[in-house]
ZAMARGU-4260 file (C-alpha; in steps of 0.2 Angstrom, whole numbers, plus 5000, padded with zeros to 4 digits):
<rodrens>
0) 5803/5220/5111 | 5792/5226/5126 | 5793/5210/5136 | 5778/5215/5149 | 5767/5225/5136
5) 5757/5207/5136 | 5749/5214/5154 | 5742/5227/5145 | 5733/5217/5133 | 5728/5207/5146
10) 5717/5221/5154 | 5711/5224/5136 | 5707/5206/5133 | 5698/5205/5151 | 5688/5222/5145
15) 5682/5213/5131 | 5675/5199/5139 | 5663/5209/5150 | 5646/5206/5143 | 5649/5186/5136
20) 5637/5174/5141 | 5645/5169/5159 | 5652/5149/5154 | 5660/5156/5137 | 5666/5171/5146
25) 5674/5157/5160 | 5682/5147/5145 | 5691/5161/5136 | 5697/5170/5153 | 5705/5152/5157
30) 5715/5149/5140 | 5722/5166/5139 | 5725/5170/5158 | 5735/5151/5158 | 5746/5156/5144
35) 5749/5173/5152 | 5752/5166/5169 | 5767/5154/5162 | 5773/5167/5153 | 5774/5178/5168
40) 5783/5163/5178 | 5796/5162/5165 | 5800/5180/5163 | 5803/5180/5181 | 5818/5173/5179
45) 5822/5165/5161 | 5833/5148/5157 | 5835/5136/5146 | 5825/5123/5153 | 5811/5135/5158
50) 5809/5139/5141 | 5809/5121/5135 | 5794/5117/5149 | 5785/5135/5144 | 5786/5128/5126
55) 5777/5112/5130 | 5764/5119/5139 | 5758/5134/5127 | 5761/5119/5113 | 5748/5108/5123
60) 5735/5124/5123 | 5734/5127/5103 | 5720/5115/5102 | 5710/5127/5113 | 5714/5144/5106
65) 5694/5146/5101 | 5693/5167/5104 | 5703/5178/5098 | 5709/5185/5114 | 5716/5165/5116
70) 5725/5168/5100 | 5733/5183/5103 | 5739/5177/5121 | 5747/5163/5111 | 5755/5174/5099
75) 5763/5185/5111 | 5768/5170/5121 | 5777/5162/5104 | 5784/5179/5100 | 5792/5178/5118
80) 5798/5161/5117 | 5806/5166/5098 | 5815/5179/5107 | 5822/5169/5121 | 5827/5154/5110
85) 5837/5165/5099 | 5844/5174/5115 | 5850/5156/5122 | 5858/5153/5104 | 5844/5140/5097
90) 5841/5149/5080 | 5831/5134/5074 | 5819/5135/5089 | 5818/5154/5087 | 5812/5154/5070
95) 5800/5141/5074 | 5790/5151/5088 | 5792/5167/5077 | 5782/5158/5063 | 5770/5151/5073
100) 5767/5168/5079 | 5766/5174/5062 | 5755/5160/5055 | 5741/5164/5070 | 5742/5182/5070
105) 5739/5183/5050 | 5727/5168/5049 | 5716/5175/5061 | 5718/5194/5058 | 5723/5199/5074
110) 5727/5217/5079 | 5732/5226/5093 | 5749/5220/5094 | 5764/5227/5087 | 5770/5212/5075
115) 5782/5219/5065 | 5793/5223/5079 | 5790/5208/5091 | 5789/5195/5077 | 5793/5200/5060
120) 5808/5211/5062 | 5817/5198/5071 | 5811/5183/5061 | 5818/5191/5044 | 5834/5196/5054
125) 5835/5175/5057 | 5831/5172/5040 | 5847/5183/5035 | 5856/5174/5049 | 5853/5156/5042
130) 5854/5161/5024 | 5835/5160/5020 | 5834/5173/5007 | 5820/5170/4998 | 5809/5169/5015
135) 5820/5184/5022 | 5813/5193/5007 | 5795/5189/5009 | 5796/5192/5028 | 5806/5209/5024
140) 5795/5217/5011 | 5779/5212/5021 | 5784/5222/5036 | 5792/5236/5024 | 5774/5236/5015
145) 5764/5238/5033 | 5778/5252/5040 | 5775/5263/5025 | 5755/5261/5026 | 5756/5266/5044
150) 5772/5278/5040 | 5783/5272/5053 | 5799/5278/5050 | 5809/5269/5061 | 5802/5253/5054
155) 5805/5259/5037 | 5822/5261/5040 | 5825/5245/5047 | 5815/5236/5033 | 5826/5245/5021
160) 5842/5241/5029 | 5838/5221/5032 | 5832/5221/5014 | 5849/5227/5007 | 5857/5214/5016
165) 5847/5202/5005 | 5853/5210/4990 | 5871/5209/4995 | 5870/5192/5000 | 5865/5189/4982
170) 5881/5201/4975 | 5867/5213/4970 | 5877/5227/4977 | 5869/5240/4965 | 5851/5236/4970
175) 5856/5237/4989 | 5865/5255/4988 | 5849/5259/4977 | 5836/5256/4993 | 5849/5262/5004
180) 5850/5279/4995 | 5831/5280/4998 | 5833/5275/5016 | 5846/5290/5018 | 5835/5304/5011
185) 5822/5299/5024 | 5837/5297/5040 | 5855/5306/5032 | 5863/5299/5048 | 5855/5282/5054
190) 5869/5273/5058 | 5864/5256/5049 | 5860/5264/5034 | 5876/5272/5032 | 5887/5256/5039
195) 5878/5247/5026 | 5880/5259/5012 | 5900/5258/5017 | 5898/5239/5014 | 5892/5237/4997
200) 5900/5250/4990 | 5916/5241/4997 | 5910/5226/4989 | 5906/5234/4975 | 5925/5240/4974
205) 5921/5259/4975 | 5932/5260/4989 | 5933/5279/4989 | 5914/5280/4993 | 5915/5265/5006
210) 5927/5276/5015 | 5918/5292/5015 | 5902/5281/5023 | 5911/5273/5035 | 5920/5287/5042
215) 5903/5297/5043 | 5898/5280/5053 | 5913/5284/5066 | 5910/5302/5066 | 5891/5298/5073
220) 5895/5285/5085 | 5913/5279/5087 | 5907/5262/5098 | 5901/5255/5082 | 5911/5238/5080
225) 5907/5233/5061 | 5912/5250/5054 | 5929/5248/5058 | 5931/5229/5051 | 5926/5239/5036
230) 5937/5252/5039 | 5950/5239/5042 | 5946/5229/5025 | 5946/5246/5016 | 5964/5249/5022
235) 5968/5231/5015 | 5962/5236/4998 | 5974/5251/5000 | 5989/5241/5005 | 5989/5249/5021
240) 5993/5234/5033 | 5996/5244/5050 | 5982/5255/5047 | 5970/5239/5044 | 5977/5230/5060
245) 5974/5249/5070 | 5955/5247/5064 | 5953/5228/5069 | 5960/5232/5085 | 5949/5246/5087
250) 5934/5232/5082 | 5939/5222/5094 | 5941/5233/5109 | 5922/5240/5104 | 5915/5223/5103
255) 5922/5217/5120 | 5916/5233/5127 | 5897/5230/5123 | 5886/5220/5136 | 5879/5203/5131
260) 5893/5200/5118 | 5888/5181/5110 | 5900/5169/5106 | 5894/5171/5087 | 5900/5190/5088
265) 5916/5184/5094 | 5918/5171/5080 | 5913/5185/5068 | 5928/5195/5074 | 5940/5181/5071
270) 5934/5178/5054 | 5936/5197/5050 | 5954/5196/5056 | 5957/5180/5045 | 5958/5194/5028
275) 5973/5202/5038 | 5982/5186/5041 | 5981/5180/5024 | 5986/5196/5019 | 6002/5195/5028
280) 6002/5177/5022 | 6004/5171/5040 | 5995/5155/5037 | 5999/5147/5052 | 5991/5158/5062
285) 5978/5159/5053 | 5977/5140/5056 | 5975/5144/5074 | 5963/5157/5073 | 5951/5145/5063
290) 5954/5132/5077 | 5946/5144/5089 | 5933/5148/5078 | 5928/5130/5076 | 5930/5129/5096
295) 5918/5142/5099 | 5905/5136/5086 | 5907/5117/5084 | 5902/5111/5103 | 5911/5093/5100
300) 5927/5099/5090 | 5943/5095/5096 | 5959/5105/5095 | 5969/5089/5090 | 5959/5089/5073
305) 5963/5099/5059 | 5947/5100/5050 | 5932/5095/5060 | 5926/5079/5059 | 5911/5076/5047
310) 5899/5070/5062 | 5903/5085/5072 | 5898/5099/5059 | 5882/5110/5059 | 5873/5121/5047
315) 5882/5137/5050 | 5886/5149/5036 | 5903/5155/5048 | 5909/5138/5050 | 5906/5136/5029
320) 5916/5153/5025 | 5929/5145/5040 | 5931/5129/5029 | 5933/5137/5012 | 5946/5148/5021
325) 5955/5133/5029 | 5956/5124/5010 | 5964/5139/5002 | 5976/5139/5017 | 5981/5120/5016
330) 5982/5124/4996 | 5994/5138/4999 | 6005/5128/5010 | 6006/5113/4998 | 5996/5101/5009
335) 5982/5096/4996 | 5977/5081/5004 | 5971/5091/5020 | 5964/5104/5009 | 5952/5091/5000
340) 5945/5086/5018 | 5941/5104/5022 | 5933/5105/5005 | 5922/5089/5008 | 5918/5096/5025
345) 5912/5112/5016 | 5901/5102/5006 | 5894/5092/5020 | 5889/5111/5029 | 5882/5115/5014
350) 5870/5102/5011 | 5867/5103/5030 | 5863/5121/5025 | 5849/5117/5010 | 5839/5106/5022
355) 5835/5122/5031 | 5828/5130/5016 | 5812/5123/5012 | 5810/5136/4996 | 5819/5131/4981
360) 5823/5149/4975 | 5834/5151/4991 | 5842/5133/4988 | 5846/5138/4970 | 5853/5155/4978
365) 5864/5144/4989 | 5870/5131/4976 | 5875/5144/4965 | 5888/5149/4978 | 5894/5130/4980
370) 5896/5129/4962 | 5910/5142/4964 | 5918/5131/4979 | 5915/5114/4967 | 5926/5121/4955
375) 5941/5126/4964 | 5940/5108/4971 | 5939/5101/4954 | 5954/5112/4949 | 5963/5106/4965
380) 5959/5087/4962 | 5964/5089/4941 | 5978/5096/4945 | 5984/5083/4957 | 5979/5071/4945
385) 5991/5076/4934 | 6004/5077/4945 | 6003/5058/4951 | 5990/5051/4937 | 5980/5043/4953
390) 5963/5038/4948 | 5953/5042/4963 | 5957/5061/4960 | 5946/5059/4944 | 5934/5049/4953
395) 5934/5062/4968 | 5931/5075/4952 | 5918/5068/4944 | 5908/5064/4960 | 5909/5082/4964
400) 5903/5089/4946 | 5890/5076/4950 | 5883/5082/4964 | 5882/5099/4959 | 5870/5093/4944
405) 5853/5100/4946 | 5851/5094/4965 | 5834/5101/4966 | 5826/5093/4952 | 5833/5077/4957
410) 5828/5080/4973 | 5809/5083/4968 | 5808/5068/4956 | 5814/5057/4970 | 5802/5064/4983
415) 5786/5065/4972 | 5791/5048/4966 | 5791/5042/4985 | 5775/5052/4989 | 5764/5044/4977
420) 5768/5028/4985 | 5758/5036/5001 | 5745/5045/4992 | 5733/5040/5003 | 5741/5046/5019
425) 5732/5062/5024 | 5749/5070/5026 | 5753/5067/5010 | 5738/5075/5003 | 5740/5089/5012
430) 5758/5094/5007 | 5751/5090/4989 | 5737/5104/4992 | 5750/5116/5000 | 5764/5112/4986
435) 5749/5118/4973 | 5743/5133/4982 | 5762/5140/4986 | 5765/5137/4966 | 5747/5146/4965
440) 5752/5161/4975 | 5768/5163/4966 | 5759/5164/4949 | 5747/5177/4956 | 5761/5188/4962
445) 5770/5186/4946 | 5757/5189/4934 | 5753/5204/4945 | 5771/5211/4945 | 5773/5210/4927
450) 5758/5223/4926 | 5773/5237/4931 | 5765/5252/4937 | 5748/5247/4936 | 5750/5232/4949
455) 5740/5230/4963 | 5753/5232/4978 | 5740/5228/4991 | 5734/5213/4983 | 5753/5207/4982
460) 5755/5211/5000 | 5740/5201/5005 | 5745/5188/4993 | 5763/5188/5000 | 5756/5186/5020
465) 5745/5172/5014 | 5760/5163/5005 | 5772/5165/5020 | 5759/5158/5033 | 5757/5143/5020
470) 5777/5140/5018 | 5777/5140/5037 | 5764/5128/5036 | 5773/5118/5022 | 5788/5116/5033
475) 5778/5110/5046 | 5771/5096/5036 | 5787/5091/5029 | 5795/5088/5045 | 5782/5079/5051
480) 5782/5068/5035 | 5801/5065/5037 | 5799/5059/5053 | 5785/5047/5048 | 5794/5043/5031
485) 5813/5045/5034 | 5817/5039/5016 | 5810/5055/5010 | 5823/5064/5018 | 5833/5065/4999
490) 5852/5067/5001 | 5864/5065/4986 | 5877/5054/4990 | 5892/5051/4980 | 5888/5042/4965
495) 5895/5025/4963 | 5907/5022/4947 | 5905/5003/4947 | 5887/5005/4948 | 5887/5018/4934
500) 5899/5009/4921 | 5888/4993/4923 | 5873/5001/4918 | 5883/5009/4906 | 5890/4993/4899
505) 5872/4986/4897 | 5865/5000/4887 | 5880/5002/4877 | 5882/5020/4881 | 5897/5030/4883
510) 5893/5045/4895 | 5900/5062/4892 | 5898/5076/4907 | 5904/5093/4907 | 5906/5106/4920
515) 5905/5123/4915 | 5915/5134/4928 | 5919/5152/4929 | 5938/5149/4922 | 5939/5131/4918
520) 5926/5119/4909 | 5929/5100/4913 | 5925/5086/4902 | 5922/5069/4910 | 5922/5054/4897
525) 5916/5037/4906 | 5912/5021/4898 | 5910/5003/4904 | 5929/5002/4908 | 5937/5019/4909
530) 5934/5035/4918 | 5943/5051/4911 | 5944/5070/4915 | 5950/5082/4901 | 5951/5102/4903
535) 5945/5115/4891 | 5956/5131/4893 | 5953/5147/4888 | 5935/5148/4894 | 5932/5167/4886
540) 5934/5160/4869 | 5925/5144/4872 | 5911/5152/4877 | 5911/5165/4862 | 5911/5148/4850
545) 5895/5142/4858 | 5886/5157/4859 | 5891/5161/4840 | 5885/5143/4836 | 5869/5145/4845
550) 5866/5160/4834 | 5862/5150/4819 | 5847/5144/4827 | 5840/5162/4830 | 5829/5160/4815
555) 5827/5148/4800 | 5838/5159/4787 | 5853/5159/4797 | 5860/5144/4792 | 5853/5143/4774
560) 5861/5160/4770 | 5877/5156/4779 | 5879/5137/4775 | 5898/5137/4772 | 5901/5148/4788
565) 5888/5137/4798 | 5897/5121/4793 | 5914/5128/4799 | 5907/5133/4816 | 5900/5117/4818
570) 5917/5107/4814 | 5925/5119/4825 | 5915/5116/4839 | 5914/5097/4839 | 5932/5096/4840
575) 5933/5109/4855 | 5918/5099/4863 | 5931/5082/4862 | 5916/5071/4858 | 5922/5053/4855
580) 5919/5043/4840 | 5906/5030/4847 | 5888/5021/4843 | 5880/5029/4857 | 5883/5042/4869
585) 5874/5049/4885 | 5876/5069/4886 | 5874/5078/4902 | 5877/5097/4896 | 5881/5112/4908
590) 5879/5130/4906 | 5878/5135/4889 | 5879/5119/4881 | 5861/5115/4889 | 5857/5126/4873
595) 5869/5115/4861 | 5860/5102/4850 | 5875/5091/4848 | 5868/5080/4835 | 5869/5095/4823
600) 5890/5094/4824 | 5898/5089/4810 | 5913/5077/4813 | 5921/5082/4797 | 5924/5095/4786
605) 5911/5098/4773 | 5908/5108/4758 | 5891/5101/4754 | 5876/5112/4750 | 5864/5097/4754
610) 5861/5095/4771 | 5855/5077/4770 | 5874/5072/4763 | 5882/5082/4777 | 5892/5071/4790
615) 5880/5077/4807 | 5886/5066/4823 | 5867/5062/4821 | 5871/5052/4807 | 5886/5041/4815
620) 5879/5041/4834 | 5864/5040/4845 | 5864/5053/4855 | 5853/5056/4870 | 5853/5069/4885
625) 5852/5067/4904 | 5852/5080/4918 | 5863/5069/4929 | 5873/5054/4930 | 5864/5050/4945
630) 5847/5053/4938 | 5851/5041/4923 | 5859/5027/4935 | 5842/5029/4945 | 5831/5025/4928
635) 5823/5008/4926 | 5819/5004/4908 | 5799/5001/4906 | 5795/4989/4894 | 5779/4996/4893
640) 5769/4988/4877 | 5766/5005/4865 | 5746/4995/4864 | 5744/4998/4883 | 5751/5016/4884
645) 5739/5029/4884 | 5739/5047/4878 | 5734/5065/4885 | 5734/5076/4872 | 5731/5095/4873
650) 5728/5104/4855 | 5723/5122/4858 | 5726/5125/4837 | 5721/5144/4841 | 5711/5144/4826
655) 5707/5160/4816 | 5720/5170/4827 | 5739/5174/4824 | 5744/5161/4836 | 5735/5149/4825
660) 5743/5129/4824 | 5734/5120/4811 | 5747/5108/4809 | 5745/5101/4826 | 5728/5092/4822
665) 5741/5082/4809 | 5749/5077/4826 | 5733/5073/4834 | 5727/5063/4819 | 5742/5053/4820
670) 5741/5049/4839 | 5724/5046/4838 | 5729/5031/4826 | 5744/5023/4837 | 5738/5025/4856
675) 5722/5026/4865 | 5720/5041/4876 | 5711/5057/4879 | 5713/5072/4867 | 5708/5089/4872
680) 5705/5102/4857 | 5703/5118/4851 | 5691/5125/4868 | 5692/5109/4877 | 5712/5112/4879
685) 5712/5120/4895 | 5723/5120/4909 | 5708/5115/4920 | 5704/5101/4910 | 5722/5096/4907
690) 5722/5095/4927 | 5707/5085/4927 | 5714/5072/4917 | 5732/5071/4920 | 5732/5058/4932
695) 5725/5044/4920 | 5738/5044/4906 | 5757/5038/4904 | 5761/5052/4891 | 5757/5068/4891
700) 5758/5078/4874 | 5755/5096/4874 | 5755/5106/4854 | 5754/5124/4858 | 5765/5138/4861
705) 5776/5143/4874 | 5789/5157/4879 | 5807/5156/4887 | 5803/5170/4897 | 5818/5181/4903
710) 5826/5191/4920 | 5810/5197/4928 | 5797/5184/4918 | 5796/5166/4921 | 5796/5154/4906
715) 5777/5149/4902 | 5765/5138/4891 | 5747/5142/4883 | 5732/5133/4885 | 5716/5137/4877
720) 5711/5147/4893 | 5728/5154/4901 | 5746/5156/4899 | 5754/5144/4913 | 5770/5150/4922
725) 5783/5138/4924 | 5780/5142/4944 | 5764/5135/4942 | 5768/5119/4937 | 5782/5116/4954
730) 5766/5113/4964 | 5759/5099/4955 | 5761/5081/4959 | 5762/5072/4941 | 5764/5052/4939
735) 5766/5053/4920 | 5782/5043/4912 | 5784/5056/4898 | 5779/5073/4892 | 5781/5079/4874
740) 5782/5099/4873 | 5779/5100/4855 | 5780/5119/4857 | 5794/5133/4855 | 5807/5135/4868
745) 5801/5123/4879 | 5819/5119/4885 | 5825/5137/4888 | 5824/5148/4904 | 5834/5158/4914
750) 5850/5148/4917 | 5851/5143/4937 | 5870/5139/4939 | 5872/5121/4941 | 5852/5118/4941
755) 5850/5121/4923 | 5839/5133/4913 | 5821/5136/4923 | 5812/5132/4908 | 5795/5124/4904
760) 5803/5106/4904 | 5811/5108/4920 | 5792/5114/4927 | 5786/5096/4922 | 5803/5086/4928
765) 5800/5098/4943 | 5782/5092/4944 | 5788/5072/4945 | 5789/5068/4925 | 5806/5058/4924
770) 5806/5060/4904 | 5806/5074/4894 | 5805/5078/4875 | 5808/5097/4871 | 5813/5110/4860
775) 5829/5122/4861 | 5822/5138/4849 | 5807/5143/4840 | 5800/5129/4830 | 5790/5129/4813
780) 5773/5123/4813 | 5775/5111/4800 | 5790/5103/4801 | 5787/5101/4820 | 5771/5091/4816
785) 5781/5081/4802 | 5794/5077/4814 | 5783/5072/4829 | 5772/5060/4818 | 5791/5051/4814
790) 5794/5050/4833 | 5778/5043/4837 | 5778/5032/4824 | 5796/5026/4830 | 5789/5025/4850
795) 5776/5013/4843 | 5788/5002/4834 | 5802/5001/4846 | 5795/5007/4862 | 5812/5017/4865
800) 5810/5036/4868 | 5828/5039/4862 | 5828/5028/4848 | 5811/5035/4843 | 5817/5053/4841
805) 5835/5047/4834 | 5827/5037/4820 | 5812/5051/4817 | 5828/5063/4813 | 5835/5051/4801
810) 5818/5047/4792 | 5815/5065/4793 | 5832/5069/4783 | 5831/5055/4772 | 5812/5060/4766
815) 5811/5065/4747 | 5797/5075/4752 | 5804/5088/4761 | 5816/5100/4753 | 5834/5104/4754
820) 5830/5119/4763 | 5819/5113/4776 | 5830/5099/4781 | 5841/5112/4790 | 5847/5107/4806
825) 5835/5123/4811 | 5821/5111/4806 | 5826/5094/4813 | 5838/5099/4828 | 5826/5108/4838
830) 5819/5093/4848 | 5831/5085/4861 | 5825/5069/4874 | 5831/5070/4891 | 5826/5053/4901
835) 5829/5036/4903 | 5839/5026/4889 | 5830/5011/4883 | 5837/5000/4868 | 5822/4998/4855
840) 5811/4982/4859 | 5819/4966/4852 | 5804/4959/4847 | 5800/4973/4836 | 5814/4976/4827
845) 5815/4956/4825 | 5799/4957/4816 | 5804/4972/4806 | 5820/4961/4801 | 5809/4945/4797
850) 5797/4954/4786 | 5811/4964/4777 | 5819/4948/4772 | 5805/4938/4767 | 5802/4953/4755
855) 5820/4953/4749 | 5817/4935/4746 | 5803/4936/4736 | 5808/4951/4727 | 5825/4937/4721
860) 5812/4925/4717 | 5804/4936/4706 | 5819/4942/4697 | 5824/4924/4693 | 5809/4920/4687
865) 5810/4934/4675 | 5827/4928/4670 | 5820/4911/4666 | 5808/4917/4656
</rodrens>
């Protein structure tokens, strides 16, 4: 970065000021001149105290930026401060100042300054450094596009290199190699391109190509530190320890020869050397190296402590990796209790890192990596439990599994509920507007990208730029809100088993929670008096069993044409899932189990061809679902009288089209008979009308079409005027109690490990709706309408959502007007309910009982009277 170029720009600024009105010109000169003078003074002898002082002075001038010259001076100062904060090791402040520079530059359409080199490149690098991959991607693709437009080869290569690092962090090595090969065509001897190709080939286990590219680098520049670390790793893969040690020593000597080697570079070097020590099984030496890493990176760490204390931990990815290695070593040397301590410290660091990520895509990527750590942790605890039979290990294992369950939906639900309490606050209004705006930009970009080769790339980049500056503003407002209302800072704590069991006792429930790992699937069973853990071995076979069962619901004929096979598969899965025989269960699924309708499982072997007579779990057990035990524990039973509930119904119908849903009008008619509300029918069923009305109702009922989406296409739901992507829902602030998604595949989406399917149902939960009823496959219009009518009739009577759906399914199976074919689980089991559990309203069911008894008495008296005649 050319620190001093601002003087030239200042002269340009003076030239531009000529001819302006004297008073106005004097004001312009004073603001810009003040900024440049303060920056000049600082640059004469930079220091941390002076940098902090400069930051305060420049911040105080932000409200005086009335001209483009003032704004440009502000941008240059912010970029310089970003550079020096990073130089002095304060990454968070560096990011803050670079973001201010970019936001001001972009929002005011400034030019005459190399914003890529002086701001966007270092900002993208810092996002990579802290692991904020989504913002790194947005920033890097932004300046890659600008570099391509100006045909600036140097900046194109820089962007390609950094973008490959993003893909590498996502373990998408082939994508990284693909983009790097394009860079290699442009510059065959570019050190960064070649080094990153070597790295990605190594990670992709193509050792031969990794070595070829690494040696190319050394032939061009023998001073490269990283390449010797790559060659050391290659040598270890080749089981050549002496060669690996030799390369590592070369790496170390080259690093020490470099000027301005940072402490972080030294810590990274120590971390790289651990691979050699682990290969040698020199565990105690490795532990000493880990202590050196902690000493370098954690200011308050003391050597007497093996694992850093919780209160001293910092949000740092090197520290996180070091703790994982430490936990592994302590397991290897048979010190499991210290290994547990190291894992718990790693979870704390991961939690701190998540606070630095404002965008959920980055959080989801980070969480996927944390899930692998959680699985290893539970493996250790389960092993200890089997050996010692100590319940504390079961509790810790459950708490670890629970903390991995849908953390970002939970976070959104809690924060949006709290925000609704401060809705008149201007900051809350601002964050809601920004949430909606960011979601809109996501939608615009995704829809444009779906056009493929016809996509308007300049428009996408324009939206990306606007989105990135609004994301910066969102981060700033979020910090202000959290400072003003500390309770908004959601942090998942350890769930209380005592409180959970108390609530389960009150509700008469047994909780079954699954953890779906790579190697092992765990089941936790908790009731009022006990907590148990079991494992399901042979995960591959189990996955195949699940996938085979899910395929029966691909279309209506799959079960009808294979009733015997379906019955066998259903009973096999029931046994594999180890479901207890109890009256009421709450299922918290995971992974592929999110797509299993548990009520369809057969509790006994059956040869019956009549579905009504089959021993489905539905007929013996009330089954409800939830995304996590902590959400269940937070839920409060609302005994709202059905008469006071209002519904917002959406019925696009799509008459006279291939999408027509004529039976949805039957749903509408029943709802209008049972509940007050607003019903948007046909051409009135637009998204805009829905948004205008959504604040005024307790229940949202959408009878329409939806799609699950795919890897590159998010889930969506149809309104009369548009398809709404799930990303668009994320920006909403909804206060409804229940959303009923009477449409196809509303609970299906790409699985995010631990977070669940990125479905339309999740979109509404993320928007703030705690209770959701949705579908797991493509549903039939007519039978869906009948099931919905049963559901709402029961809801009107019992006021319990879970019981209303349960009873509705039983009513459907018992109905004489429905044929055996349409009593296949394909028709009645698609809809599941996730949300608060509530026993039926006693008053309603007492009246039903009293009326029933009264009618029996009348019938009895009538029979006696007939006999006496």
